[in-house]
Structures are given as structure tokens and as C-alpha cells.
Residue, then its C-alpha position, 0 to 999 in steps of 0.5 A: x046810867x053811865x057804864x063804869x070803867x072796869x079796872x083790874x088791880x093785879x100783882x105778879x105774886x101769889x097771895x102771901x100774908x107776909x108780902x105785898x099782896x093785893x090786900x095791902x093796896x086796899x086804900x087804892x082800891x077803895x078810893x077808886x071805887x069811891x069816885x062818883x059822878x054828880x048823880x052818884x053813879x060809880x065811875x069805876x068798878x075795881x077788881x083786885x087780885x093776886x097772881x094765880x097759876x093754872x095747870x100750865x103755870x100761867x095766870x088764867x086772867x092775865x093770859x086771856x086779858x084781851x078777851x076780858x071786859x076790863x078796860x084797864x090793868x094796873x100791874x104791880x111787878x112785885x116778884x123777885x123770882x118767876x112772875x109773868x109767863x110768856x102766855x101772860x105777856x101775850x095776853x097783856x100785850x093783846x089787851x093793850x092792842x085792843x085798847x086796854x090802858x095799862x099802869x105798870x110799877x115795880x121797885x128796886x133792883x130786879x123786882x118786877x123784871x118779868x114785865x120786860x116782855x111788854x111792848x114799850x113798857x118793858x123798854x121803859x123799866x130799867x133793871x139790874x140784870x135785864x134792860x139796865x139803864x143806858x146811862x152806865x153812871x147809874x149802875x151803882x147803889x143810891x141807897x147805901x143804908x139797905x145794903x142787900x139791895x142793889x141798883x136801881x134803888x133811889x132813896x127818895x125818903x122813908x116809907x110814910x114820908x112824902x117827896x116834893x116832885x119836879x114836874x117836867x114841862x110842859x105839865x102833863x095832864x096826869x099831874x094837874x090838880x085844880x085844888x092845889x095852890x100851884x094848880x099841879x100835883x106837888x107831892x108823892x109818897x117816898x120810899x128808900x129804894x125806888x126803881x129805875x125808869x126812862x124813855x129809850x132813845x128814839x121813842x117819840x111816843x113816851x116822855x118823862x113827866x116827873x122827877x124825884x130826887x135822892x136824899x142821899x146823893x142829890x141825884x134826880x131820877x125819873x118818877x113817872x113816864x107817860x106813853x101815848x096812843x101809837x101804832x105798833x109794827x102790825x098796825x094796831x093802835x096801842x092804848x095809853x100806858x103809864x110807868x111809875x118807878x115804885x109801887x110804894x107810891x100806891x100801897x097802903x103803908x106809904x099812904x098810912x103807915x098804921x096800915x102795916x107792912x111785911x115783916x121783912x121791911x126793916x127801915x124806920x118809917x116817917x110820919x110826913x104823910x100824916x102831918x101834911x094832908x096835901x100829900x095824900x090829896x096829891x097822890x089820890x088826885x094822881x090816881x084819879x087822873x091816871x084812871x081817867x087818862x088811861x080810859x081815853 
């Protein structure tokens, strides 16, 4: 029997009922676990967990991730304080050096900025107070509705709605969908304040593969960055990685608003994902593509 690819879905916050803890990613976990080959064998074994601190304040799984039998890490940078420690960062970097693929995603302003120490990945995520977007014209609020959130905060739409994405040619295999009329993924879930990502000047191993568009300013913003295998300065071959501008592309609430959300979410939701079944199919196809791509 084929050995399933082992995926760790991991948040950077402790389990909290009224927050974006891992239980709010149940649809993602269930979908990945449901993917089977023609013989009915599960292709992915999925573990979901929140951040736990050991006696020295680090997460025992992340800080020793390179010694685990996981093949992929899907990291949701959800903290607004604390987050990953230096020991956690070292464990994750070593995991990628030994061939572990990584997806990282976060959200507005400084949410998830403890990821800044990750090789390559930390340079691709732009925050408000750390590693800001090199384009200073983007140092301003895009979403003007939720005034307590600062940049980057691109308004692609309401939670529960979908956006028509722009593919950056040539089309990347992560964005192909043979079941779509166009042959490609067209829709992603929307969010009122997505974060910022980009490719630093001189980085030939990464590229922006999809763009979103702000409904308020009309400005395009980077939606997904894909990073290919390459060697680091020590000669290690780093595994592939993906960066998404917002974890809301993958959370239950943005796939099905009936799943609910934390009480601090006060923006009115939409119902576009309910009305357009292709939108949910597209994001699931993207998830499937990422899971296979990171394993190669």
C-alpha cells in the first residue's frame, strides 16, 4: 500500500475557543484526509494542532520538526503577540533543509510576524513593523472600514464571498484545474483585510503566481507566492514552499459562513461561496495541488 503524505496543520496560537484555533480549519483537514487514490487508499495523513509551550517556552513539535516524520508543514501565523520562538524557527528551517515542504499564511498588519526568521519565507511576508513592503506607496490602509487594523490590509471582499483572481503567466501548476471551463483556478475566498506578500529583488527562486484586487481602491495585490527547490548558503537543498496573503483562504468560515467565527469578527459576511459552487471547488483544487506540489 502506498504510504500517505503526512501533513501537519499548525497554528501559532494556543487553543482558544474564541479565536482562530485549529478547530476552525476542520473543513481543510477533512478535505485533505478525504483524498484517495483509485484503489481507495488515503493519500494524506493529516494532523491538526495549536501551539503549545514547553518548559522553555517553545513548541515541542515545531522546535524538533526536522526529527519528525512529517512531510509537510502548513503554518498559520495567527498571533498578534509572541508566536514562534528562535528554537521553533530553527526546527522549522531544519525541517525544510531536510526536504519538508511548507505552506505559510497569515493576515493583516503584524499578524504572524514571528515567521520573519524563516529562511526565504520570512522575506516574502510583508508586515507593518517588520520587513515592510519595499514599495512605500503601499504603506497605507487599503481597508478603510475596519479602522483599528492598519496596513497591509487589502480588502478583497467580505468573509463568505469569493474573488476572481488574476493568474500571473505562465500559469503555475498550483493554479491548474482541469474541471474548470478555463482549465485554471478562477476563484479564491475573500477577506476584508488580507496581508502583504511579495518577492524580494534578486530572488530568482520565487515568483508571484496570482493576484487579488481590492474592491475599495482597485489596487492589485499579491495573493500567492511559490518558492522552488534551491540550495542555501550551506549547500542544503531547500524544499518547496508557498506563501498565501491570508489564512482566510483556508479557514472554515470563509468556505462556509455557517461554521461561525470568533466574536471579535464584526464585519458583515457575504454569501457568494454559497451561491457559486465553483468557488469552493476551486479553493479545494488549490489545496489539493499545494499538497502534492510541496511533497515533490
